[in-house]
N, C-alpha and C positions, 0 to 999 in steps of 0.2 A: 504494499500499500504506500502510495507516494503522496506526501503532503505538500501543498503549495507554500513556497516559503517566500517572503519577501526580500529580494536580492537588492533593494534600494535602502539598505541600512543607513547609509550616509545621508538620507533624507530625514532630518529630525528637526524640531524647533530650537532654535537657539534663544537662551535666555540671557540677557544682558542686565546687569544690575549697575546702573549709572545714577548719580545724584548731581544735577546741576544747578548752580545757584549763581546769581548775578550780585548777591549782596555779600559785601565783606563781613567777615566776623565782626569786625569793630562797629558795623552797623545794625547789627541784629539786636532786636530786644532782648533784654536780659530780666528774666522773670525771678522776682526777688519776693513776691507775696502772692496771696490768692486775690487780692484786691487789684494788684497790677495785672494779673493774668485775666481776671474778670474785665477789666476797661479795654485791654488789648483784644481780646476775642469778641467783645460786644462791638467794638468799632469795624470788626470784620464781618459781622452778622448783617444779613439784608434786613433793614429795618421793617420792610414790608412783609417778613416773614416770622419775626420773632414772636409775634402775638397771633399768628395764624396757623403755623404747622410745627411740628416737633422736628428738630434736625439734631445730629449728633456729630461734632467735630473733635479734632485731636490736635494739640499742639505738640509738635515733634521738637524734643530738646537735646541738646549736645551735653557734653559733660559738664560745661559750665552754666547750664539751664538757660543758654541762649536759644531763640527759637529758630530752627532749621527751617520749619514751615509748617502750614496749618493744613490738614487733611479733613475734608468733609466725608465722614464714614457713611451717613445715611440721612435720608430725608423721608420723612413719613406723613402720618395724618395728623388730625388736630389732637390726638391724645396719646399717640405713641410713634416711635420708630424702631425698626429692627436694625441692630448692629451685627455685622459678621465679625467676629473676632479675628478670623484669620486675615480678612483684608486689612483691618486695623493694623495688625503687626506686620502685615507685607509692607504697608506704607513705611512704618517705624523702622523696620529692617532696611528697606531701600534707602531711606534717609539717613542710616547709620545714627539713628537717635539711641540714646542710653537712658532717656527718661521721657515720660509723656504725662500730659494733663489732658484728660478726657472732659469734654464738656457738652451739655445738652440743654435746650431751653424748654421751659414748660410755658406753653401759650396761655394757660389759665392764669398766669401771673403770681401762682403760688409756688415759691421756692422752697420746697421742702421735699425730700426724696420719699419715693414709693417703694414698695417691695421690690418691684422688678429694677429700679434703680439701684438698690443695694445688692441685688443679685448680681446684675451685669458688672458691678463695680469689683465685686468678690472673684467672678470669672476672669476679668481682665488683671486683676492683681495677680491670680495664679498662673495665667499664661505668661505675663511678663516677668515673673520669678523663673520659669523655664528658660526663658530667652535672655536673660540678664537685662530687661527693659523694665526699669522701675516705674510704676504707677505712682506720680507724685501727688496728685490730687484730682478729683472728679469734683466739677463744679456744675451745679444746676443754676441756669440764670433765667432772668426775666428782664424786661425792659427797665425795671427800678431797683433791683436787688439780685443776690446770688446766695447760694448755699455751698458750704466748701466741706467735702468729706474729711479733708485733712484737718482743717482748723476745727472741727467739730469732734475730732478723734474717732471717726468712723473708718477710716482706712485700715 
């Protein structure tokens, strides 16, 4: 019995990991507190969406807590959004991040974590530990305020 073999073994997808930036290290924002992170990320949020639909974004940080970039991990509905942790960490790995701050908005205007917020925080923390990428904070933001898991001792 003869099986058909693929003789085109040289035809495979090539994966290339590249992080390109036009921003000098000295010009990158330096995260020193949850309030600084909140103000930075809020300035990058579409003001027409912060009170309309839930989004999940990630601040990718280098060893000095300087921002390498912001990754939008998901955009959902009025009351929830689904975050694929694999894609979140794919972005962190590609950027060479050693730390991350995850953030999402609550269109309701109530900056207090739900059970699912606490659950995803725990999953991200555990995944980060395996990859040596530290979850430094999880911010829940609204137009007027924020909740910091780190400041509240909930990490």
